N, C-alpha and C positions, 0 to 999 in steps of 0.2 A: 783453375776451372773445375777440377775434380771436387774440391772443397765446396764450391757453389752447388754442384750437382748433388753432392751428398746432403747438404742442408735442404735443398729443394726436395730431394727424395724423402727425407725425414718428415718434412711438412706434408708432402703428398700422402704418405703412409700413416700420418698421425691418427691415433685411435680416438675417435670421437667419444666413445663411451668412457674411456679413461679421463678425457678432458672434462666431460660432464661430471664425473665422480669428483674430480678435484674442485670443480666449481661448486658442487654441492657441499663439499667439506668446508669451503670458505664462505658458503652462503652468498656467492657472488658469481657473476659471469665475467669477471675481470680476466680469468684464465683464458676464456675464448677471445676476449678483446686483444690480449697480448699475443695470442696465436695469430690472429688476423693481422696485427701490426707486423709481426715477424714474417708472415707469408707475403704481405704487400711489399715489404722491403726486399725480400728475396726475389719476388716477381720482378721488381724494377731492375735488380742486379742481373737477373736472368735475361731480361729483355735487352739490356745493354750488352751483355756477353753474346747473346744470339746475334745481335746486329753486328758486333765485331767479327764473330766467326763467319757470318753470312758474307760480309765484305771480303774476308780472306778466301772464302770458297770461290767467289767470283774472280778474285785476283789469280788464284792458283789455276782456275779453269782457263783464264785468258793466257797465262804463261804456258800451260800445257798445250793449248792450241797453237800458240806462237812457235814453240819449239818443234811441235809435230809438223807444222807447215814448213819450217826450215829443213827438217830432216827429210821430208818427202821431196822437197825441191832438190836437196843435195843428192838424194837417191836417183832422181831423174837425170841430174847433171852427170853423175858417174857413168850411166849408160851412154849418154851422148859423147862424153869425153873418150871413153874406151872405143866407141865406134869411130871416133876421129883419130884414134891412135895417140891420144895425148895422155900417156900413162901417168906422168908426174902430176898433171892437174887432176886426173882421176883419183890418184892416191890422196891428194889434199882434200878433194871433195868427199872421199870415203872417210877420212879423219874427221872432217866437219860433220858428216852425217852421224858418225858414231857419237860424237860429243852431243849433238842435238838430240839423238835418240836417248842417250843417258839422261840428259836434263828433262826430256819429255817424260820418261818413266818416273823420275824423281818427283816431278810436279804432279804427275798423275796419281802417284801414291799419296802425296800430301793432299791433293784435291779430294780423293776418295775418303781419306781419313777425316779431313775437316768437314766434308759433306755429311758424313755419318754423325759427327759430333754436333753439327748444326741441326740435323734432324732430331737428335736426342734432346737438344735444348728446346727446339720447337715443341716436341711432344711433352716435355716436362712443363713448358709454359702453359700448354693447353690443359694438362692435368691439374696444374696448380690453380689455374683460373677456375676450373670446374669445382675444385675443392673449396676455393674461397667462396664461390657462390653458395655452395652447400652450407658452409660454416656461417656465412652472413645470415642466411635464412634461418638456420638453427639459433643463431644468436638473437635475432629479432623475436623468434618464438619464445626462447627462454627468458628474454627480458620481459616480454608480455606476461609470461607465467609468474615471473618474480614479482612484478607489479601486482598481479592478481593475488599472489600469496600475501604480500604486504597489506593489501586492502582487506583480505580475509582476516589477517591477524588483528588489524585495527577493529574490525567488526567483532571479533571474539573478545577483545579487551573491553569494548563498549558493552557487549552483552554481559560479560563478567561483572563489570561495574554496576550494571542494572540489577543483576542478580544479588550483588552485595546490598544494593539499596533496598531491594524488595525483600531480602531475607534478614540479614543481620541488622540492617537499618530499621526495618519494621520492629524488630525486637527492642532496639534501643528506644524508638519513639513510643512503643507500647509501655515500656517501663517508665519513661518520663510521664506519660499520660496517667499511669496508675499512681505515681507519686503526687501529681497535681490533684487528681481526684481524691486521694487520701487527705491531702491538706484541706480540700474543700469540705470533705466530710467532717474532719475535726473542727473546722471553723463553724460549720453548721451546728454541730453538737454543742459547742461553747455558746453560740448565739441562742440556741433554744434553751440552754440551761440558764443563761443570764435573763432571758425574757421571762421564763417561768418564775425566777426569783423576784424580778421586778413586779410581776403580776401579783405574786403573793404579798409583797410589801404593800402594794396599792390596795389590795383587798383588806389587808389588816388595818391600814390607815383609814379607809372608808368605813369599815365596820366599827372602829373605835369612835369615829366622829358621830355616827348614828346613835351609838349607845350613849354618848355624852348628851346629845340632844334629847333623847328619851328621858334621861335622868333629870335634866333641867325642867322638862315639862312636868314631870312627876313632882318635883320640888315646888313648882308654882302652885299646883293643885293642893298640895299639902300646906301651903303657906310657909314653906321653909326657905323659899327663895328670898334673898336680900333685895330690898328696894334699891334701885340704882341711885347713886349719889350724884348731885350736880355741883359743879364747881362754879366760882364767880365768873369765870370766862363763859360758861355755858349759859348763865342767866343773862349776861350782856348780849350774847348772841341772840337769845330769845327776844329780848326787849327791842333790839334793832330790827328783828324780823317783824315784830308786831307793829312798830311805828311805820314801817313801810307798807 
């Protein structure tokens, strides 16, 4: 019984601040959950023990009253027997009364002792119940705070990821954009260069053709141009055209 009371007293006097410190070290409220389980187990044991001791108290009280009644009856019988001159019977009644008084005192002592223990158990039960209510309330609040902390941590991670995307990510994208624009500039330069070369070649070709035409025209005026020669096939074609 003393061991049960010691365990109960330890739970009742448990330092909530130390418990919270341990929970913080482990980043969990499991410490408080274990405390609650221990307290609930001890509360059940305490209630069973209190019920047992309460039954014993009632039994001892009943025994005390029984022997007190017998002793009181023997006391009255002694007076009656002495008045009747029945000394031997009075002596026996006296012996019976002494025995009943002794048993009455023994049961009274046990009754008082057990009643005190019963009251101690009941008080410990009330205190432990009150402590449990406090710890359960604290546990719910701490679990809510822990959930809030986890939610805040997720938010922080999300914001950090967004910062990475807006910061380092932008630098990477900008660098890639500069590379693409550089390629486009180089391609545009090559395109302009080749287009200019082609234009020059066309200009040269057109200019040469015009010069040739001008020279042929000048040869005809000077009578230096050769008459075009006709082949047999050309004459046949002309005759066929004339007949038609």
